[in-house]
C-alpha positions as CSV (number, residue, x, y, z in Angstrom):
1,X,109.6,161.5,84.4
2,X,112.5,159.2,84.6
3,X,113.1,156.6,87.4
4,X,116.7,155.6,88.2
5,X,116.9,151.9,88.9
6,X,119.9,150.7,90.9
7,X,121.5,147.7,89.2
8,X,125.1,146.5,89.3
9,X,126.2,149.8,90.8
10,X,124.9,151.6,87.8
11,X,121.8,153.6,87.0
12,X,119.2,152.4,84.4
13,X,116.9,155.2,83.3
14,X,113.4,154.4,82.1
15,X,110.8,156.9,81.0
16,X,107.1,156.3,81.8
17,X,104.2,158.1,80.2
18,X,102.2,158.8,83.4
19,X,103.2,160.0,86.8
20,X,103.5,159.3,89.6
21,X,104.7,155.7,89.8
22,X,105.7,153.5,92.7
23,X,109.3,153.5,93.9
24,X,110.9,150.5,92.1
25,X,113.9,150.4,94.4
26,X,115.0,146.9,95.5
27,X,117.4,146.4,98.4
28,X,118.8,144.0,101.0
29,X,116.8,143.0,104.1
30,X,117.8,144.3,107.5
31,X,120.0,141.8,109.3
32,X,117.6,141.5,112.2
33,X,113.9,141.9,112.9
34,X,114.2,141.6,116.7
35,X,112.6,144.1,119.0
36,X,114.3,145.1,122.3
37,X,111.7,143.1,124.2
38,X,112.5,139.8,122.4
39,X,114.5,138.0,125.1
40,X,115.9,134.5,124.6
41,X,113.3,133.2,127.2
42,X,110.4,134.9,125.3
43,X,111.6,133.5,122.0
44,X,111.9,130.0,123.4
45,X,108.5,130.2,124.9
46,X,107.1,131.4,121.5
47,X,108.8,128.4,119.8
48,X,107.1,126.0,122.2
49,X,103.7,127.6,121.7
50,X,104.1,127.7,117.9
51,X,104.6,123.9,117.8
52,X,102.1,123.0,120.5
53,X,98.6,121.7,119.4
54,X,97.3,122.9,122.8
55,X,96.5,126.2,121.2
56,X,93.8,124.6,119.1
57,X,90.4,123.8,120.6
58,X,90.6,120.3,119.1
59,X,94.1,119.8,120.5
60,X,95.4,118.5,117.1
61,X,96.5,121.5,115.2
62,X,99.5,123.7,116.0
63,X,100.7,126.8,114.2
64,X,103.5,124.6,112.8
65,X,100.9,122.2,111.3
66,X,100.5,124.6,108.3
67,X,103.8,126.6,108.8
68,X,106.4,123.9,109.0
69,X,110.2,124.1,108.7
70,X,110.2,121.0,106.4
71,X,108.2,123.0,103.9
72,X,109.8,126.4,104.0
73,X,107.6,127.4,106.9
74,X,104.5,126.9,104.7
75,X,102.8,123.6,103.9
76,X,103.5,122.9,100.2
77,X,99.8,122.5,99.6
78,X,97.6,124.5,97.3
79,X,95.4,125.3,100.3
80,X,95.7,124.1,103.9
81,X,93.8,121.6,105.9
82,X,93.2,122.6,109.5
83,X,91.2,120.6,112.2
84,X,90.2,117.0,111.7
85,X,93.1,116.1,109.5
86,X,96.3,114.1,109.9
87,X,99.9,114.5,108.7
88,X,101.7,117.6,107.5
89,X,102.4,119.1,104.1
90,X,101.2,117.5,100.8
91,X,100.4,114.2,102.6
92,X,98.0,115.8,105.1
93,X,94.5,114.3,104.7
94,X,91.1,114.8,106.3
95,X,90.0,112.0,108.6
96,X,87.1,110.1,107.1
97,X,84.4,111.4,109.5
98,X,85.3,115.1,109.0
99,X,83.1,117.6,107.3
100,X,85.7,120.2,107.1
101,X,87.0,121.2,103.6
102,X,90.4,122.8,102.8
103,X,90.7,126.5,103.4
104,X,90.3,128.7,100.4
105,X,93.7,130.5,100.3
106,X,97.3,129.3,100.1
107,X,99.4,129.3,103.2
108,X,102.0,132.0,103.0
109,X,105.4,131.2,104.4
110,X,106.3,132.9,107.7
111,X,110.0,133.3,106.6
112,X,110.6,137.0,106.8
113,X,107.0,137.7,107.7
114,X,108.4,139.9,110.5
115,X,109.3,142.4,107.7
116,X,105.8,142.6,106.2
117,X,105.1,146.2,105.3
118,X,108.7,147.3,105.0
119,X,109.3,149.9,102.3
120,X,112.4,151.5,100.8
121,X,113.2,154.9,102.2
122,X,110.4,154.9,104.7
123,X,110.2,154.2,108.5
124,X,109.1,150.7,109.3
125,X,106.4,150.1,112.0
126,X,106.0,146.4,112.9
127,X,102.7,147.3,114.6
128,X,101.3,148.2,111.2
129,X,102.6,145.1,109.3
130,X,99.8,143.9,106.9
131,X,98.8,140.2,107.2
132,X,96.9,137.7,105.1
133,X,96.3,137.9,101.3
134,X,93.8,140.7,101.8
135,X,95.7,142.8,104.4
136,X,92.8,142.4,106.8
137,X,94.9,142.5,110.0
138,X,98.0,144.3,111.1
139,X,101.0,143.0,113.2
140,X,102.2,139.5,113.9
141,X,100.5,139.7,117.3
142,X,97.1,140.3,115.9
143,X,97.5,137.7,113.2
144,X,98.4,135.0,115.7
145,X,94.9,134.9,117.2
146,X,93.0,134.7,113.9
147,X,93.6,130.9,113.3
148,X,92.7,130.1,116.9
149,X,89.3,131.7,116.3
150,X,88.7,130.3,112.8
151,X,86.5,127.2,112.7
152,X,88.3,125.4,109.9
153,X,91.8,126.2,111.1
154,X,92.1,125.5,114.8
155,X,88.7,125.8,116.5
156,X,86.4,123.2,114.9
157,X,83.0,122.9,116.6
158,X,84.4,122.6,120.1
159,X,83.5,126.2,121.1
160,X,82.2,129.4,119.6
161,X,84.5,132.0,118.0
162,X,84.1,134.3,121.0
163,X,85.1,131.5,123.4
164,X,88.1,130.3,121.4
165,X,90.8,132.6,122.9
166,X,89.6,132.5,126.5
167,X,89.4,128.7,126.3
168,X,93.0,128.5,124.9
169,X,94.2,130.7,127.8
170,X,92.5,128.3,130.2
171,X,94.2,125.3,128.7
172,X,97.6,126.9,129.0
173,X,97.0,127.9,132.6
174,X,96.3,124.3,133.4
175,X,99.8,123.2,132.4
176,X,102.4,123.8,135.2
177,X,105.3,124.2,132.8
178,X,103.6,127.0,130.9
179,X,102.7,128.7,134.1
180,X,106.4,128.7,135.0
181,X,107.6,129.7,131.6
182,X,105.3,132.7,131.2
183,X,106.8,134.2,134.4
184,X,103.6,136.2,134.9
185,X,100.0,136.1,134.0
186,X,99.0,134.1,130.9
187,X,97.0,136.4,128.7
188,X,96.2,136.6,125.0
189,X,98.7,139.5,124.8
190,X,101.5,137.5,126.4
191,X,100.8,134.5,124.2
192,X,100.9,136.5,121.0
193,X,103.9,138.5,122.0
194,X,105.9,135.3,122.6
195,X,104.8,133.8,119.3
196,X,105.7,137.0,117.5
197,X,109.1,137.2,119.1
198,X,109.8,133.7,117.8
199,X,108.6,134.5,114.3
200,X,110.9,137.5,114.2
201,X,113.9,135.0,114.3
202,X,112.7,133.3,111.1
203,X,114.4,135.5,108.6
204,X,116.7,135.1,105.6
205,X,118.8,138.3,105.3
206,X,121.8,136.6,103.8
207,X,120.7,135.5,100.4
208,X,123.1,136.0,97.4
209,X,121.1,139.1,96.5
210,X,121.5,140.5,100.0
211,X,125.2,139.9,100.0
212,X,125.5,141.4,96.5
213,X,123.6,144.6,97.5
214,X,125.9,144.9,100.6
215,X,128.9,145.0,98.4
216,X,129.9,141.4,97.6
217,X,129.9,141.6,93.8
218,X,130.7,137.9,93.5
219,X,127.6,136.8,95.4
220,X,125.4,136.8,92.3
221,X,126.4,135.2,89.0
222,X,126.6,137.2,85.7
223,X,123.4,135.6,84.7
224,X,121.6,136.6,87.9
225,X,123.0,140.2,87.6
226,X,121.6,140.4,84.0
227,X,118.3,138.9,85.3
228,X,118.1,141.7,87.8
229,X,118.3,144.3,85.0
230,X,115.6,142.4,83.0
231,X,113.4,142.2,86.1
232,X,113.5,145.9,86.5
233,X,113.2,146.8,82.8
234,X,110.2,144.5,82.5
235,X,108.4,146.5,85.2
236,X,108.3,143.7,87.8
237,X,109.7,146.1,90.4
238,X,106.7,148.4,90.2
239,X,104.9,146.0,92.6
240,X,107.7,143.6,93.7
241,X,110.0,146.2,95.3
242,X,111.6,147.1,98.5
243,X,113.6,144.7,100.8
244,X,110.8,142.1,100.6
245,X,110.1,142.4,96.9
246,X,106.5,143.4,97.7
247,X,104.7,146.7,98.0
248,X,102.2,145.0,100.3
249,X,99.4,146.6,98.3
250,X,96.3,144.9,96.8
251,X,96.3,144.5,93.1
252,X,93.9,143.0,90.5
253,X,95.8,140.7,88.1
254,X,92.9,138.8,86.7
255,X,92.5,136.3,89.6
256,X,89.3,135.9,91.6
257,X,88.4,134.3,94.9
258,X,85.4,132.0,94.3
259,X,84.2,132.4,97.9
260,X,84.3,136.2,98.2
261,X,84.5,137.3,94.5
262,X,87.5,139.4,95.5
263,X,89.6,140.5,92.6
264,X,92.5,142.1,94.5
265,X,95.2,140.4,96.5
266,X,98.4,141.5,98.1
267,X,101.6,141.4,96.2
268,X,103.5,138.3,97.6
269,X,107.2,138.4,98.4
270,X,109.5,136.8,95.8
271,X,112.0,135.6,98.5
272,X,112.6,131.9,98.9
273,X,110.3,130.9,96.1
274,X,112.1,127.5,95.7
275,X,111.0,126.6,99.2
276,X,107.4,127.9,99.1
277,X,105.6,126.5,96.1
278,X,102.8,126.4,95.0
279,X,102.1,130.0,94.2
280,X,99.3,132.6,94.1
281,X,96.5,133.0,96.6
282,X,94.8,129.8,95.3
283,X,98.0,127.7,95.2
284,X,97.2,126.8,91.6
285,X,100.6,127.2,90.0
286,X,103.1,124.6,91.0
287,X,106.2,126.0,89.4
288,X,107.9,129.3,88.7
289,X,107.7,128.6,85.0
290,X,103.9,128.4,85.3
291,X,103.9,131.7,87.0
292,X,105.9,133.4,84.3
293,X,103.6,131.9,81.6
294,X,100.7,133.3,83.6
295,X,102.1,136.8,83.2
296,X,102.6,136.2,79.5
297,X,98.8,135.5,79.2
298,X,98.1,138.5,81.5
299,X,100.0,140.8,79.2
300,X,97.6,139.8,76.4
301,X,94.6,140.2,78.7
302,X,95.7,143.6,79.8
303,X,96.2,144.8,76.3
304,X,92.7,143.7,75.4
305,X,91.1,145.1,78.6
306,X,92.7,148.5,78.4
307,X,91.8,148.8,74.8
308,X,88.1,148.4,75.6
309,X,87.8,144.7,75.1
310,X,85.8,142.1,77.0
311,X,84.0,144.0,79.8
312,X,83.1,140.7,81.4
313,X,86.7,140.0,82.4
314,X,87.8,140.9,86.0
315,X,89.1,144.5,86.3
316,X,92.9,144.8,86.1
317,X,95.3,147.1,87.9
318,X,96.3,150.1,85.8
319,X,100.0,149.4,86.7
320,X,99.9,146.5,84.2
321,X,100.0,149.1,81.5
322,X,103.6,149.7,82.5
323,X,104.7,146.1,82.5
324,X,106.5,144.8,79.5
325,X,107.8,141.2,80.1
326,X,108.7,139.3,77.0
327,X,108.9,135.5,76.6
328,X,112.7,135.8,76.3
329,X,112.8,137.5,79.7
330,X,111.7,134.4,81.5
331,X,115.0,132.7,81.8
332,X,117.0,135.7,83.1
333,X,114.2,136.6,85.5
334,X,114.1,133.1,86.9
335,X,117.9,133.2,87.3
336,X,117.6,136.4,89.3
337,X,114.9,135.0,91.5
338,X,117.2,132.1,92.4
339,X,119.4,134.7,94.0
340,X,116.6,135.6,96.4
341,X,116.6,132.1,97.8
342,X,118.4,131.1,101.0
343,X,118.8,127.8,102.8
344,X,120.2,129.5,105.8
345,X,117.2,129.6,108.1
346,X,116.1,127.7,111.3
347,X,114.7,124.4,110.2
348,X,114.5,122.8,113.6
349,X,111.5,121.7,115.7
350,X,111.3,120.9,119.4
351,X,111.2,117.2,120.2
352,X,108.4,117.8,122.8
353,X,106.1,120.6,124.1
354,X,104.8,121.3,127.6
355,X,101.3,119.9,126.8
356,X,102.7,116.5,126.0
357,X,100.7,116.5,122.7
358,X,102.4,115.2,119.5
359,X,104.6,117.8,117.8
360,X,103.7,118.2,114.1
361,X,106.1,116.3,111.9
362,X,108.1,114.9,114.8
363,X,108.0,111.2,115.6
C-alpha cells in the first residue's frame, strides 16, 4: 500500500511492507480551542486560580509553579519539585528540612494542551483528551485535580488524599473575592472548569508551519520545507502526526520508568521545542541534538531487537521497523522543527491573587 504525504503542495508516495499503518498526515492547528462556555470572566477566574498557591494544602505551590510562562509553560527542569521547595524553574530547590524528592516525570508544557487527542480527519472531543505521560486521565478538567491530590506536588502531609479537594474548596470559600468571582457555588467542577477555560487560551496556532499550511508559502524557509520532506520520509510522522505532531498513543522506544518499570510512554508534541527543554519523560536530554542522536542509537537497537538479538532489552514498538532516519537527516529535521516554534503566546502573570499569597515568579 502507498501513503500520500502532503508536502510543499505535492504528494510524496512511499511504499510500506505491512498494512495498515497510521495516518502520517500533518496539518495546522485550529485557530481556537475555546468552548462556548469560556466567557472572559471564567477565563480570568481560571487565570487567578492557576497562579494562586491557595490551591495547595501547603499554600506554597500553584499550578504556575511548575507550568510557568517564563519557561514555556513548563519548568525547564528534568523533573519537577512540588511542595516544600522555593523558586521556579531550574533554580527551584528543596528547603533543607524537606523530605520530598523530585517527581519522577518531566513537566509537559501546557501550551496547546487544550488540543491533546486531536487527530487528522477525525472529530475532536475535548472531554476525551488524554493527559499525562501515561494517558491515565482524560480532559483538562480531570487533570487539574490530580496535582492537588498528589502528596509530592501540592498536598504534602497536611491532609489525606481524600481530603485534599474538599479542603481546597473550603480555603477558596473563605476568601470573599473568590466568592464574588465564582458568581455561584464554589465546587470542584467550577474550579476545574475555570482553570480549563484559561488553559484553552494558551495556544500557538500561528507558527511558521501553521501559516505555511494555510497557504503562505513564504512562511517556511527552503531549508525548513526540505526538512519537512525528510521528516516524513524518515518515518517520524508515523507517530508525530496530526495538528499536534503526536498520535497521543503509548509507544515503547527503549526507555523505562525506574519507579513503575513502564516501557511505554505517550508520543510528545513536537511544537515549541525550543521553549520546553529538557526532553523525554525523564527530562534527561537537554538539547534537540541529543534527542536526534538518541534515535540514531535506537535505530541500531531496533535492528538488533527485531532480528532476535538481546532479549534482555526493553521491548520496542513494531512501528520502529518503518523508521529510517539517517545521520544526514538530523540537520534538515532540526530546521523543520524550528518552524513549529512560536513566540506568540501569553507570557504574562497576574501581579497578585485573591488569597494574597506570593505569585510564583513575581516579586
